[in-house]
Structures are given as C-alpha cells and as structure tokens.
TORDRENKE-169242 format. One record per residue (C-alpha): residue number from 1; x negated, y, z negated. Coordinates in Angstrom, 2 decimals. Last residue first. Layout:
N
pos, xx, yy, zz
NUM, X, Y, Z;
...
//
This chain:
409
pos, xx, yy, zz
409, 23.79, -84.32, 35.15;
408, 22.39, -83.43, 38.22;
407, 20.88, -80.08, 36.82;
406, 19.09, -81.83, 33.95;
405, 17.06, -79.63, 32.09;
404, 19.02, -76.65, 33.15;
403, 22.31, -78.50, 31.67;
402, 20.49, -79.37, 28.62;
401, 19.42, -75.66, 27.83;
400, 23.18, -74.55, 28.56;
399, 24.37, -77.33, 26.12;
398, 22.07, -75.97, 23.52;
397, 23.43, -72.24, 23.87;
396, 26.72, -73.60, 23.95;
395, 26.22, -75.31, 20.72;
394, 24.51, -72.11, 18.89;
393, 27.51, -70.19, 19.86;
392, 30.01, -72.57, 18.33;
391, 27.81, -72.50, 15.39;
390, 28.55, -68.80, 14.88;
389, 30.75, -69.44, 12.12;
388, 27.75, -70.53, 9.83;
387, 26.39, -67.06, 9.84;
386, 23.78, -66.87, 6.86;
385, 22.00, -70.09, 7.93;
384, 19.06, -71.85, 5.71;
383, 16.33, -73.54, 7.49;
382, 15.29, -76.48, 9.55;
381, 13.16, -77.14, 12.98;
380, 12.34, -80.63, 13.70;
379, 10.05, -82.00, 16.77;
378, 6.58, -82.25, 15.28;
377, 7.11, -79.20, 13.32;
376, 9.74, -76.39, 11.96;
375, 10.29, -73.17, 10.15;
374, 13.66, -71.47, 9.28;
373, 15.29, -68.20, 8.81;
372, 19.13, -67.49, 9.01;
371, 21.55, -65.18, 10.74;
370, 23.01, -68.20, 12.82;
369, 22.08, -66.88, 15.98;
368, 18.33, -65.99, 14.90;
367, 17.84, -69.53, 13.58;
366, 19.05, -70.99, 16.80;
365, 16.59, -68.60, 18.74;
364, 13.80, -69.72, 16.32;
363, 14.62, -73.20, 16.86;
362, 15.20, -73.42, 20.91;
361, 11.56, -73.42, 22.22;
360, 9.65, -75.51, 19.55;
359, 12.55, -77.71, 19.44;
358, 12.57, -78.28, 23.22;
357, 8.75, -78.58, 23.42;
356, 8.97, -81.28, 20.55;
355, 11.80, -83.63, 21.86;
354, 14.83, -83.46, 19.19;
353, 15.90, -81.97, 16.11;
352, 17.54, -78.78, 14.74;
351, 18.63, -78.70, 11.38;
350, 21.04, -76.52, 9.70;
349, 21.73, -75.00, 6.11;
348, 24.40, -73.31, 4.58;
347, 25.71, -69.58, 3.97;
346, 29.43, -68.71, 4.07;
345, 32.60, -69.03, 5.92;
344, 31.78, -72.80, 7.26;
343, 31.10, -73.71, 3.71;
342, 27.79, -76.03, 3.96;
341, 26.09, -78.57, 6.12;
340, 24.72, -78.18, 9.66;
339, 23.35, -80.51, 12.37;
338, 22.40, -79.81, 15.94;
337, 20.38, -82.91, 17.56;
336, 18.78, -83.15, 20.85;
335, 18.59, -87.04, 22.01;
334, 15.67, -88.38, 23.92;
333, 12.80, -88.72, 21.66;
332, 14.83, -87.55, 18.84;
331, 15.71, -90.85, 17.20;
330, 19.23, -91.57, 15.67;
329, 18.38, -93.13, 12.36;
328, 15.82, -90.50, 11.33;
327, 18.14, -87.68, 12.37;
326, 20.83, -88.75, 10.58;
325, 18.50, -89.23, 7.41;
324, 17.13, -85.80, 8.24;
323, 20.56, -84.10, 7.95;
322, 21.37, -86.03, 4.40;
321, 18.00, -85.23, 3.00;
320, 18.51, -81.44, 3.81;
319, 22.06, -81.40, 1.94;
318, 25.56, -82.39, 2.30;
317, 29.25, -81.53, 1.66;
316, 30.48, -79.18, 4.25;
315, 29.71, -81.48, 7.27;
314, 28.78, -80.08, 10.82;
313, 27.78, -82.45, 13.51;
312, 26.35, -81.91, 17.14;
311, 24.59, -84.51, 19.14;
310, 23.33, -83.67, 22.66;
309, 21.94, -85.94, 25.06;
308, 24.88, -88.04, 24.93;
307, 25.01, -91.85, 24.01;
306, 26.12, -94.19, 26.78;
305, 27.67, -97.62, 25.64;
304, 28.20, -96.05, 22.08;
303, 26.64, -97.88, 19.27;
302, 23.99, -95.08, 18.90;
301, 26.58, -92.56, 17.71;
300, 28.04, -95.13, 15.22;
299, 24.81, -96.07, 13.88;
298, 24.05, -92.47, 12.99;
297, 27.41, -91.57, 11.34;
296, 27.10, -94.85, 9.19;
295, 23.39, -93.92, 8.15;
294, 24.55, -90.61, 7.25;
293, 27.53, -92.36, 5.29;
292, 25.28, -94.20, 3.28;
291, 22.88, -91.33, 2.28;
290, 26.15, -89.36, 1.29;
289, 27.32, -92.33, -0.85;
288, 24.04, -92.58, -2.62;
287, 23.90, -88.81, -3.08;
286, 27.33, -88.95, -4.91;
285, 26.31, -91.91, -7.03;
284, 23.26, -89.83, -8.15;
283, 25.35, -86.81, -8.62;
282, 27.87, -88.79, -10.64;
281, 25.39, -90.27, -12.92;
280, 23.99, -86.86, -13.95;
279, 27.17, -85.34, -14.26;
278, 28.22, -88.09, -16.58;
277, 24.89, -87.57, -18.50;
276, 25.23, -83.77, -18.76;
275, 29.00, -84.47, -20.05;
274, 27.45, -86.66, -22.90;
273, 25.07, -84.34, -23.64;
272, 27.53, -81.56, -23.82;
271, 29.68, -83.40, -26.10;
270, 26.82, -84.22, -28.30;
269, 26.14, -80.57, -28.59;
268, 29.67, -79.36, -29.38;
267, 30.30, -81.94, -32.15;
266, 29.67, -79.29, -35.01;
265, 31.59, -76.93, -33.27;
264, 34.85, -79.01, -33.70;
263, 36.36, -80.94, -30.61;
262, 38.39, -80.51, -27.35;
261, 35.42, -79.76, -25.06;
260, 37.25, -76.66, -23.40;
259, 39.00, -75.43, -26.58;
258, 36.07, -75.81, -28.85;
257, 33.89, -74.20, -26.47;
256, 36.20, -71.25, -26.08;
255, 36.09, -70.91, -29.80;
254, 32.42, -71.30, -29.93;
253, 31.88, -68.57, -27.34;
252, 34.22, -66.17, -29.40;
251, 32.18, -67.07, -32.46;
250, 28.86, -66.38, -30.96;
249, 30.06, -63.05, -29.36;
248, 31.53, -61.96, -32.85;
247, 28.02, -63.12, -34.67;
246, 26.09, -60.93, -32.00;
245, 28.39, -58.03, -32.63;
244, 27.73, -58.14, -36.31;
243, 23.95, -58.26, -35.89;
242, 23.88, -55.46, -33.55;
241, 25.96, -53.65, -36.12;
240, 22.80, -53.79, -38.50;
239, 19.70, -54.95, -37.07;
238, 18.46, -57.38, -34.20;
237, 15.07, -58.86, -34.02;
236, 12.62, -60.40, -31.50;
235, 9.28, -60.92, -32.54;
234, 6.56, -60.77, -29.66;
233, 3.39, -62.68, -30.25;
232, -0.19, -61.34, -28.95;
231, -2.95, -63.31, -27.34;
230, -3.07, -60.97, -24.65;
229, 0.39, -60.55, -23.46;
228, 3.01, -61.94, -25.77;
227, 4.46, -65.40, -26.40;
226, 7.88, -65.26, -27.90;
225, 9.26, -65.26, -31.33;
224, 12.50, -65.65, -33.34;
223, 15.94, -64.27, -33.73;
222, 14.94, -62.34, -36.58;
221, 18.41, -60.98, -38.31;
220, 18.19, -58.05, -40.46;
219, 21.23, -56.87, -42.50;
218, 23.11, -53.77, -43.44;
217, 20.55, -51.26, -41.91;
216, 22.22, -48.49, -44.19;
215, 21.30, -50.11, -47.40;
214, 17.68, -49.26, -46.26;
213, 18.62, -45.65, -47.44;
212, 18.36, -42.46, -45.41;
211, 18.43, -44.01, -41.80;
210, 16.11, -42.73, -39.29;
209, 15.65, -40.57, -36.15;
208, 12.20, -40.76, -34.35;
207, 9.11, -38.79, -34.48;
206, 7.12, -41.20, -36.68;
205, 4.07, -41.32, -38.59;
204, 4.52, -44.06, -41.28;
203, 4.49, -44.45, -44.83;
202, 5.48, -47.83, -45.85;
201, 6.85, -50.10, -49.08;
200, 7.04, -48.36, -52.17;
199, 9.90, -45.70, -50.97;
198, 10.25, -46.20, -47.27;
197, 8.63, -42.99, -46.34;
196, 8.71, -41.43, -42.46;
195, 5.98, -38.99, -42.01;
194, 6.78, -36.14, -39.80;
193, 3.76, -34.04, -37.92;
192, 4.17, -30.51, -37.82;
191, 3.98, -28.55, -34.38;
190, 3.01, -29.57, -31.09;
189, 1.89, -33.06, -29.31;
188, 0.99, -33.10, -25.97;
187, -1.40, -35.77, -26.31;
186, 1.11, -37.94, -28.17;
185, 0.09, -38.85, -31.60;
184, -1.64, -42.28, -32.84;
183, -0.39, -45.65, -33.66;
182, 0.17, -44.56, -37.19;
181, 0.12, -45.73, -41.00;
180, -0.67, -42.81, -43.33;
179, -3.97, -42.07, -44.67;
178, -5.39, -39.97, -42.13;
177, -2.28, -37.71, -41.94;
176, -2.87, -37.13, -45.65;
175, -6.13, -34.72, -44.81;
174, -3.37, -32.24, -43.22;
173, -4.84, -31.08, -39.83;
172, -1.29, -31.82, -38.21;
171, 0.57, -29.82, -41.01;
170, 2.78, -32.41, -42.57;
169, 6.56, -32.71, -42.64;
168, 8.76, -35.31, -44.67;
167, 11.25, -37.74, -43.93;
166, 12.90, -40.12, -46.73;
165, 13.94, -43.60, -46.99;
164, 15.29, -44.81, -50.20;
163, 15.53, -48.47, -51.11;
162, 18.75, -50.06, -51.58;
161, 17.77, -53.20, -53.40;
160, 19.91, -55.28, -50.93;
159, 17.86, -53.96, -47.84;
158, 14.76, -55.18, -49.49;
157, 15.93, -58.51, -50.16;
156, 17.05, -58.58, -46.34;
155, 13.37, -57.70, -45.70;
154, 11.77, -60.44, -47.64;
153, 14.23, -63.07, -46.51;
152, 13.30, -62.33, -42.81;
151, 9.82, -62.58, -43.35;
150, 9.91, -65.94, -45.11;
149, 12.08, -67.20, -42.17;
148, 9.54, -65.81, -39.71;
147, 6.71, -67.46, -41.55;
146, 8.03, -70.64, -41.95;
145, 9.07, -70.40, -38.02;
144, 5.34, -70.22, -37.35;
143, 3.81, -66.89, -35.90;
142, 1.18, -67.38, -33.07;
141, -1.71, -65.42, -31.44;
140, -1.31, -62.35, -33.56;
139, -1.32, -58.70, -33.08;
138, 2.36, -58.43, -33.34;
137, 4.78, -57.01, -30.53;
136, 7.84, -56.06, -31.91;
135, 10.94, -56.41, -29.77;
134, 14.46, -55.31, -29.74;
133, 17.66, -56.81, -28.70;
132, 20.60, -55.95, -26.27;
131, 19.87, -52.47, -24.87;
130, 16.11, -52.54, -26.04;
129, 14.20, -50.91, -28.42;
128, 10.64, -51.66, -27.53;
127, 7.69, -52.17, -29.87;
126, 4.09, -51.77, -29.97;
125, 0.77, -52.82, -31.65;
124, 2.26, -54.20, -35.07;
123, -0.25, -55.58, -37.45;
122, -0.05, -59.27, -38.88;
121, -1.68, -59.44, -42.25;
120, 0.64, -62.05, -43.37;
119, 2.55, -60.44, -46.01;
118, 1.59, -57.00, -46.20;
117, 1.67, -56.52, -42.39;
116, 4.85, -58.47, -41.73;
115, 6.38, -56.12, -44.44;
114, 5.56, -53.14, -42.96;
113, 6.51, -54.31, -39.38;
112, 9.76, -55.44, -40.71;
111, 10.41, -52.34, -42.56;
110, 9.47, -49.66, -39.69;
109, 11.41, -51.92, -37.02;
108, 14.34, -52.05, -39.17;
107, 14.37, -47.93, -39.09;
106, 14.18, -48.06, -35.26;
105, 16.82, -50.70, -34.86;
104, 19.35, -48.76, -37.51;
103, 18.58, -45.39, -36.28;
102, 18.86, -46.81, -32.50;
101, 22.50, -48.19, -33.44;
100, 23.42, -44.90, -35.52;
99, 22.69, -42.76, -32.11;
98, 24.53, -44.94, -29.76;
97, 27.51, -45.06, -31.94;
96, 27.38, -41.14, -32.65;
95, 27.41, -39.77, -29.27;
94, 26.67, -36.24, -30.28;
93, 28.55, -33.15, -29.72;
92, 26.69, -29.79, -29.27;
91, 28.72, -26.43, -29.32;
90, 27.38, -23.81, -27.23;
89, 26.45, -19.99, -27.37;
88, 25.41, -18.68, -24.30;
87, 22.20, -16.71, -23.73;
86, 21.32, -18.61, -20.70;
85, 24.38, -19.92, -18.77;
84, 25.24, -23.43, -18.21;
83, 24.89, -25.10, -14.93;
82, 26.76, -28.51, -14.30;
81, 25.63, -32.11, -13.95;
80, 23.38, -32.17, -17.22;
79, 19.77, -32.81, -17.88;
78, 18.45, -31.69, -21.65;
77, 15.10, -30.94, -21.89;
76, 13.75, -30.89, -25.55;
75, 10.74, -28.63, -25.97;
74, 7.51, -28.34, -27.85;
73, 5.65, -30.28, -25.10;
72, 8.29, -31.63, -22.59;
71, 10.37, -34.09, -24.30;
70, 13.42, -35.79, -22.57;
69, 17.09, -35.92, -23.09;
68, 19.35, -37.60, -20.33;
67, 22.88, -37.54, -19.06;
66, 24.31, -34.85, -21.04;
65, 27.66, -34.57, -20.58;
64, 29.44, -30.91, -20.23;
63, 32.48, -30.23, -22.08;
62, 30.79, -27.89, -24.51;
61, 27.34, -29.62, -24.71;
60, 28.17, -33.38, -24.69;
59, 26.41, -36.45, -26.00;
58, 23.75, -38.99, -25.24;
57, 20.46, -39.81, -27.12;
56, 17.18, -40.79, -25.98;
55, 15.25, -44.22, -26.23;
54, 13.28, -44.96, -29.25;
53, 9.71, -46.52, -29.00;
52, 8.06, -43.29, -30.23;
51, 9.89, -40.74, -27.77;
50, 13.04, -40.28, -26.07;
49, 14.55, -36.82, -26.72;
48, 16.87, -36.86, -29.73;
47, 20.33, -34.65, -29.10;
46, 20.63, -32.89, -32.34;
45, 18.99, -29.80, -30.65;
44, 17.49, -26.32, -31.07;
43, 17.30, -23.02, -29.29;
42, 18.31, -25.04, -26.22;
41, 16.62, -26.17, -23.03;
40, 18.86, -27.00, -19.74;
39, 17.62, -28.86, -16.85;
38, 20.18, -28.99, -14.09;
37, 21.74, -31.46, -11.72;
36, 21.20, -33.60, -8.68;
35, 21.36, -37.24, -9.22;
34, 18.19, -39.12, -7.39;
33, 19.21, -42.00, -5.15;
32, 18.84, -45.53, -6.71;
31, 17.02, -47.04, -9.32;
30, 18.18, -48.43, -12.63;
29, 17.32, -45.83, -14.93;
28, 18.65, -42.99, -12.43;
27, 16.14, -40.24, -11.27;
26, 17.18, -36.99, -12.09;
25, 17.33, -33.78, -9.79;
24, 16.61, -30.24, -10.81;
23, 18.24, -26.78, -10.93;
22, 17.20, -24.52, -13.76;
21, 18.75, -23.61, -16.84;
20, 17.18, -21.48, -20.01;
19, 17.50, -20.68, -23.52;
18, 20.92, -21.87, -24.25;
17, 22.45, -21.12, -27.93;
16, 23.20, -23.37, -30.74;
15, 26.27, -24.98, -32.55;
14, 25.64, -28.21, -33.85;
13, 27.85, -31.48, -34.02;
12, 26.86, -34.95, -35.24;
11, 24.39, -34.39, -37.78;
10, 23.11, -37.52, -39.55;
9, 19.75, -37.54, -38.42;
8, 19.16, -34.37, -40.15;
7, 15.48, -32.91, -39.53;
6, 14.81, -35.09, -36.72;
5, 18.22, -34.10, -34.91;
4, 17.39, -30.37, -35.68;
3, 14.03, -30.84, -33.61;
2, 10.66, -30.75, -35.09;
1, 8.30, -28.57, -32.57;
//
C-alpha cells in the first residue's frame, strides 16, 4: 500500500478513520521498561512509518501523541498512549519540523549517491539518517579530499539549478522496475512500487518522503569521510536546515572561544596550542613536586625513634605513583601502610602495602569496606575506592589486625 504521506509529502493535516485499536507495548529506542499503549491502524495516514533508511514521523491523532509509526505489511501501525474508537473520524497532525528535516536528508542522500556514482563510480551500499548527521556507505576503500570537494561542488550546483524531483508509481511486475536504481524491496512489500526521479540525474526505488525540487534542499555540506566496514568508506553529510544549525553552533562556539582566549578566531588554534604547552609544563612540575613530597613524607616517618607498625595517610592530590613512592621509601617488611588519594566525599585510589601474608589477608576486605575493587601481588594491594569516607573503618580494621598480631604491644 502507498500511504497519503508518500503521495503528498507536504500534507501537514489529514482527516481519516480508525480501522482498529489494540493494546500493546512499546520498547523505548534508548532501552528501558516497555511503555504500555495501543497500536492503531487508520484508513490512511500522513505519518510515515520507518523504512528505506528514513526514521518514522511524529504527530497527533486528535490530541493523542503518536510515539512510533511502523509498517506491518500493507498497514501503518501508530503507537499511542490512549485508546481510540474504531470507526471514529480523526484529524491527523504532522510534526512538520521533523518531517521536513527527514525529507531534506533523504532527498539529499539520493542526490549525493547518484552524483558520486556518476563522477567516480562509487556505488552506495547503505545509508543512515542520524539525529545529528547522516552517513552514506560507499563501496570503495577510500575517497580523497579532492573527490569530496568536487562532489560537494557538483551537488550544490544541481541544487542551484532548481532540478525537479517527482514521484511515480509502477506495478511491481512492470519491466521498468528492473532499470531503476535499487537496493531491493522488503520481503513483505505489497502494492505498487514508488520511483523517485531527480530529472536527468537519478531514478531510484524508494518508499520515503521527498522534496519536490532540489532547491528545497537549500545546501549540502559534506563533512568528510570515515573508514567503513569491509573495505568501504562512510561519507558524512548535512543537508538544508542542519547546515544552518551547524553554522549557528560553530559561530556560538567561536564567540565563546574569542571571549575566553581574548583574541580573534584566526588566532584560536595557536592560543590553544600555547595553553596546551603551558598545561603540560605545569603537570610535569606538579608531578615532580608530588614525588618530592612523597619522599619527604617517607623520610619523616623513618626518622622517628620508634616508627609505628601502621602508617596511614590521605592526600587529596596524588596518584598511584605518589603512593608507591612512599611505600618504596618506607619499606614494607615490618610496617603496614594504608594510603589514599582523592576527594574525601567522592571516589579515589587506595594502596595497602606491607608484609605479604598480611596484605593478602586484608586487601580484599579493605576494598570491600571502601566499596571498590583492587588487585595485588608481592605485598601490595591497590585499586579504586568509591567510598573514601569509610577510611576510618579501614584504619580500625588494620589496627585491630596489628593488635592481634602483637597482643603485648
């Protein structure tokens, strides 16, 4: 069946009747618990069911939102949160912004695919209309920057030429179907076959919604290529309003960077490079200072006349190397060390070091108390801690262990 949305992609409202309504569940696209609702079939619809690489439409049936539209054989199934009475006359309203975006991206894909094949022999094997950007998979291991630029110039020239785009229907057994570019029909396809013609450029079997003239696309921007699967190349693109939104976002980012960096857009890159160099130098100096502090802490502990059997230290700044330097300097043959770094109220790192048998016994228990995970060998057990606030409980556990080991101490 060919739906009203396919015969008239520009229709924004449409009156029809409810054919059936049955209880069902919808699984959200992002995962999660199924949503209870109803599957509604109408006599006809202006809401496109997903297919041909194009996502489904959104809209209203009366005042009831349509959460998903799918194709089931010759029917379009609308998932809604409230029941509708079979036989009732209803007004369909389309989410036009979403639809027109899909029309621009889909017709743009047809144009890019046709011209890429004509200019370079690159056949399209699949495509994806994404939420932020769209991707065409080309059957070629590589596409050069010069080819991308030439392709972009060519498709935009055709947009400026205001080339008509028309849709016609053929019987499924019409011999002309075999001459039209296609990646095949779905196994459950029913009814006539739709052919989308871009005059003098392309004829393609397609079930999606399209613009009526290439000028409706406004502009195409090819963002570049990425390595695809199985020796193929992915061509990333934006069409129409998405290009305008991208420019708006880039301009906002540019203004923010100009304010932060205190220079013009042409100097942003060099300014960031200088900042990166400064940060690397500061990080190096900070690391050297932490190493020096670790050595001083360890030497201070060892200089005391009667070093304790348990050494506990927490420091907000530090890393695993910082803790290991302290352990190396103090020595772990006789002293049990419990060291932690990080924010006291958030996650951090811990190190338990000391006699091998003691660490093997206590390490997993320390990790459990800190709500973390760790591993150890040769008298050291270290890992991540989710509950740094429980360090006091760990210290009590270690003190109790030492007391049992040395009852006369």
